[in-house]
N, C-alpha and C positions, 0 to 999 in steps of 0.2 A: 739756435740750432735750426738748420734748414730741414724741413720735412721732405722725404723722398716720396714721390707719387708711385703707387703700386697699381699696375694694370691688372684688372680683374678679367679673367678669361673663363666664362662659365662652362664652355665646352671642355676645356682642359680640366677643370675641377670635376665635372661629371665623369670624364674618362678616368681620372685618377681614382675616384671613389669606386667606380665599377671594377677597375683592375685590382684594387685592394680587396673588394668583396670576393672576386673570383679567386684570388690567392688564398684568402681565409677559408673559402669553401673547398679548396683543393682542385679547382678547375684550371689554375694557372700557376706556373712557377715563376718566381722572380729571378731573372738572370741578368748578367751585364749586357746582353744583347737586346733585351726587351725593356729594360728599365734604366732611366737616368737616376742614378743614386749617388749622392755625395758621400764618398767614403772618407773616414777619418785619416788624417795625415799619419805617416809612419811615426812610431814612437822613438824618440831619441833615447840614447843610453841613460840609464838612471845611475847616479853616483852612489857609492856605498853609504855615505852619510844620509842620503835621501831615503834609502831602504830602511835604515835604522830610525829615521824620523817618522816614517809612516808607521812602523811598528810601535814606536813610543807614543804616537798619538792615540793608538788603540789600547795602550797600557797593557801589553801582553809580552810574554817571554819569547825568545827566539823559537823555542820548540812549539809553542802555541801558534805563533805567526806562521811557521812552516806548515803546520797542520791546516790552518785556515787557507793557505795558498795551495795546499795539496802538493807540496814538494818535500823532499827529505830535509831534515833539520840541518844536515851538513851543507846542503846547497844554500839554504838561507844564511847560514853563518858565513859561508864563502862569499856571498853577495855583500854582506856587511863589512867583511875584511878586504874586499877588493880583489880576491883571488879569482873569482868568477864573476860574470856579468849576466843578469837575467836577459833572456831573449824570447822571441816568439810570443806565445800567449801569456807567459808570466810577465813579460814586459808590459803588455797591454793591461793586464790585471793590476799591476802596480801603478800604472798611470791612473786608472780608475780609482784605486785606493788612495792615491795622493789627493785627488779632488774630493772624494766621498768615502773616507775611511770606514765609517760606520756601516756602509753597505756590505762589507765583507762579513761582518758579524750577523747580518740578516740573511745571508745566502744559505 
């Protein structure tokens, strides 16, 4: 495997650390105009079987899973039956749960 050389830029590192410090201290807001931030790709639709698989990995009922996701039980059941599809924040949360299911129980 060929190693890729990484260019070290001390000025850029210092600038980034100072910007992070200023943000944490409330002196600076991070916005899309002032910060280059790699955003996650949009989440693709999750199939009903995948929703059920995430729930089954946690070994919880549909009602408990709905409570964990903070959605009505009827919504969660509809996702698993394919009558409705998760969207928005629920879709992102399910994506995270697919990769790290235990994190939902820790929240």
